[in-house]
Every structure is written in C-alpha cells, then in structure tokens.
matplotlib code that plots the C-alpha trace (Angstrom):
import matplotlib.pyplot as plt

x = [6.0, 7.7, 7.1, 8.6, 11.5, 10.3, 11.4, 9.6, 11.8, 9.4, 11.0, 9.4, 7.3, 9.1, 7.5, 8.4, 8.5, 5.8, 6.7, 4.8, 7.6, 7.5, 10.4, 10.4, 10.6, 9.0, 5.7, 4.3, 2.2, 1.6, 0.2, 0.0, -2.3, -0.6, -3.4, -3.0, -5.0, -2.4, 1.4, 3.8, 1.6, 3.6, 7.1, 8.5, 12.2, 14.5, 18.0, 18.9, 22.1, 23.4, 26.6, 29.0, 32.5, 33.8, 31.6, 28.1, 27.0, 24.0, 20.9, 18.6, 15.3, 12.5, 9.0, 6.0, 3.0, 0.5, 1.6, 4.4, 6.9, 10.6, 11.4, 14.9, 17.7, 21.4, 24.1, 27.1, 29.6, 28.4, 24.8, 24.9, 23.0, 24.9, 23.4, 19.8, 20.3, 21.3, 18.2, 16.0, 17.6, 17.1, 13.4, 12.9, 14.5, 13.2, 9.6, 9.9, 10.5, 7.0, 5.5, 3.6, 5.2, 5.4, 8.4, 8.1, 10.9, 12.2, 14.1, 17.6, 20.3, 20.6, 17.1, 17.2, 20.6, 20.9, 22.1, 19.1, 16.6, 18.1, 17.7, 14.0, 13.6, 15.3, 13.0, 10.0, 9.1, 7.3, 9.0, 7.2, 8.9, 7.8, 7.6, 10.8, 11.1, 7.9, 8.6, 4.9, 4.8, 6.8, 5.4, 5.4, 9.2, 9.8, 7.8, 9.8, 13.1, 11.7, 10.7, 14.1, 15.9, 13.7, 13.1, 16.4, 19.5, 21.6, 21.9, 25.6, 25.3, 27.2, 30.8, 31.5, 29.9, 29.5, 27.8, 25.4, 24.6, 24.0, 21.7, 19.7, 19.1, 17.9, 15.5, 14.1, 13.8, 13.2, 11.5, 9.8, 8.6, 7.7, 6.8, 6.1, 2.4, 1.5, -1.5, -2.0, -2.3, -4.9, -2.3, -0.7, 3.0, 3.8, 4.6, 1.4, -0.7, 0.8, 0.4, -3.3, -3.7, -2.1, -4.1, -7.4, -6.4, -5.8, -9.1, -11.0, -9.2, -10.1, -13.7, -14.0]
y = [143.7, 142.7, 146.1, 147.9, 145.5, 144.2, 140.8, 139.1, 138.1, 135.3, 131.9, 129.3, 126.6, 123.5, 120.0, 118.6, 114.9, 113.9, 111.8, 110.4, 109.1, 110.6, 110.7, 107.5, 109.5, 112.9, 113.0, 115.8, 117.4, 120.5, 118.6, 121.8, 123.6, 126.9, 129.2, 129.9, 132.2, 134.0, 134.7, 132.1, 129.1, 127.7, 128.7, 127.2, 127.2, 126.2, 126.9, 128.4, 129.6, 132.7, 133.5, 135.8, 136.5, 133.3, 130.7, 129.9, 131.1, 129.7, 131.5, 129.9, 131.6, 131.1, 132.5, 132.9, 131.6, 134.0, 137.0, 135.3, 137.4, 136.4, 136.2, 134.6, 134.2, 133.5, 133.2, 131.0, 129.4, 125.9, 124.6, 122.8, 122.6, 125.5, 127.7, 126.6, 126.7, 130.4, 131.2, 129.3, 131.0, 134.4, 133.6, 132.3, 135.2, 138.0, 136.7, 136.7, 133.0, 131.9, 128.6, 126.1, 126.8, 124.2, 124.3, 122.8, 122.1, 119.6, 116.4, 117.9, 116.8, 120.4, 119.9, 116.3, 116.3, 115.6, 119.2, 120.7, 118.4, 119.2, 122.9, 122.4, 120.4, 123.1, 125.8, 123.4, 123.6, 120.8, 119.6, 118.7, 117.5, 117.5, 114.2, 113.4, 115.0, 117.0, 120.8, 121.6, 120.5, 123.7, 126.0, 129.3, 129.3, 128.2, 131.2, 133.6, 132.4, 132.8, 136.4, 137.1, 135.8, 137.4, 140.7, 141.5, 139.3, 140.5, 138.0, 137.9, 137.6, 139.7, 140.8, 139.1, 137.5, 140.8, 142.5, 139.5, 139.6, 143.3, 143.5, 140.3, 141.7, 144.9, 142.9, 141.0, 143.8, 146.7, 145.8, 142.4, 143.0, 146.7, 147.6, 144.6, 143.9, 140.3, 138.7, 136.3, 139.4, 141.0, 143.4, 144.3, 143.9, 141.4, 144.0, 145.8, 142.6, 141.7, 145.2, 145.1, 141.7, 142.9, 146.1, 144.2, 141.8, 144.6, 146.2, 143.0, 142.4, 146.0, 145.5, 142.2]
z = [-2.6, -5.8, -7.4, -4.4, -4.0, -0.6, 0.7, 3.6, 6.6, 7.6, 7.4, 5.1, 6.8, 7.8, 8.1, 11.5, 12.1, 14.6, 17.6, 20.6, 22.8, 26.3, 28.8, 30.9, 34.2, 33.4, 31.5, 29.4, 32.1, 30.1, 27.1, 25.0, 27.4, 26.6, 27.8, 31.5, 33.8, 35.8, 35.9, 37.4, 36.7, 33.8, 32.5, 29.3, 28.2, 25.4, 24.0, 20.6, 19.0, 17.3, 15.5, 17.3, 16.0, 14.7, 16.5, 17.7, 21.1, 23.0, 24.5, 27.0, 27.7, 30.2, 29.2, 31.4, 29.4, 30.8, 28.8, 26.8, 28.8, 29.0, 32.7, 32.6, 30.1, 29.9, 27.2, 27.1, 24.7, 25.8, 25.6, 29.0, 32.3, 33.8, 31.0, 31.4, 35.2, 35.1, 33.0, 35.5, 38.5, 37.0, 36.4, 39.9, 41.6, 39.3, 39.8, 43.6, 44.2, 43.4, 44.5, 42.5, 39.1, 36.3, 34.0, 30.5, 28.1, 25.5, 26.5, 26.0, 28.3, 29.7, 31.1, 32.2, 33.9, 37.6, 38.1, 36.5, 38.1, 41.5, 40.8, 40.0, 43.2, 45.2, 43.8, 44.2, 40.5, 38.8, 35.6, 32.4, 29.2, 25.5, 23.7, 21.9, 18.4, 18.8, 18.7, 18.8, 22.4, 23.2, 20.5, 22.4, 23.0, 19.4, 18.3, 20.5, 19.0, 15.5, 16.3, 17.7, 14.7, 12.0, 13.7, 15.5, 14.9, 11.9, 9.0, 9.5, 13.3, 15.9, 16.0, 19.3, 22.4, 24.3, 21.4, 21.0, 24.8, 24.8, 21.7, 22.6, 26.1, 24.5, 22.4, 25.4, 27.9, 25.6, 22.4, 23.0, 26.5, 26.4, 22.8, 20.6, 20.3, 20.8, 19.1, 22.1, 24.4, 22.2, 20.7, 24.0, 24.8, 27.6, 30.2, 29.6, 29.7, 33.0, 34.4, 33.6, 35.2, 38.5, 38.4, 38.0, 40.7, 43.2, 42.2, 42.8, 46.1, 47.3, 46.3, 48.2]

ax = plt.figure().add_subplot(projection="3d")
ax.plot(x, y, z, "-o")
ax.set_aspect("equal")
plt.show()
C-alpha cells in the first residue's frame, strides 16, 4: 500500500469505556443477541451526524437485524424525538405494520421521551435500551454508520442539506441494500438475503 500510495479509509480503533448501568424503567432485553432467525423480530436504531453546508445535520436509521437491512431513516437539523419518530414510522409502515417487533437503541432522550415511547406503544413495539455508555450493546447500527462514513460520505461533507439527504438515501437504498456484500449474510447484500429467506419460506409452506 505504501509503495502504491494507497491509504486505508478504515478508522483507527477506539477504546470505549465500559458501563453496566441499565435504564431504570426499560431494561436491555436484547442483551447483544444480534443473530435473529427471521425479519421483523428485532430492529435497532441510532442517530449520527454529517456535515452539510455550514452546519451538522442528523440522520436517524432503523435496521432490521435479520439481514442488517435499513428499513427506516430520516434526516433533520435537530436530533430530537420527531427525527427518530419519523425513522420508526417509516420502518413500521414500509414493513407492513408487523406485530411482535422489539426495538433496541441507546438511552438518548430522543428514544426515551414520552413522545417516542407513546409511538412505540401505538405500534405495539417492545422497547429495549443499551446500558448507559456501552456502545457495544448496539454494535450493528454503529457498524452501519461506520460503513456509511468511510465508504460514502465525502471528507468535507455535503454542500447542503438536500444534497446530503439525496446521496445518503442513494447509499441506503441503492448501494448498501442492493449491492454491498455483507459478511454477516454470507457475502450477500441485505436485499438478496431477505429475498432468499422469503423464497425459502414460500417453498416450505407449499411443501407442507
């Protein structure tokens, strides 16, 4: 790499502080059980930021753990419960309003507010929260954000909010979901992994 002038875009490892404090009202039901057996069992979510124009803008994403597929997302200039609520609503509606889903996130106020908890109750989604200060409790979504920022987001950010929204949506729906191979899926992109699951489910149902 040195001879060819290549530079890795992978971020250096960071030592995270370990913590064990759980939320007083909402325990960590997921408990790092990231391998699930079918879609719409467990969704995970988080918020990150990207530079657009002359300020930070915020991106909330919901991922289905089965194939690590992003199923809901939203962008805003404020990292509040309205933002995370839009991402959750998109996930809920785009997945056909499934029942029995667990949603896991960190303890940020945009996930523990009354507004957000009422939204989860309305959709009949069970809430699970990471322990405070422990990013490994939500590792899959952290990994997604790392991929987004190292593979797609320009070093200098985007020229404006609309540009950021357009290009990040392209990454999620086009590259990440349809093309990018994922080690967890045995080298398959999330869309293909889910397609094979549903195809096999129909085959088994017809056989029975």
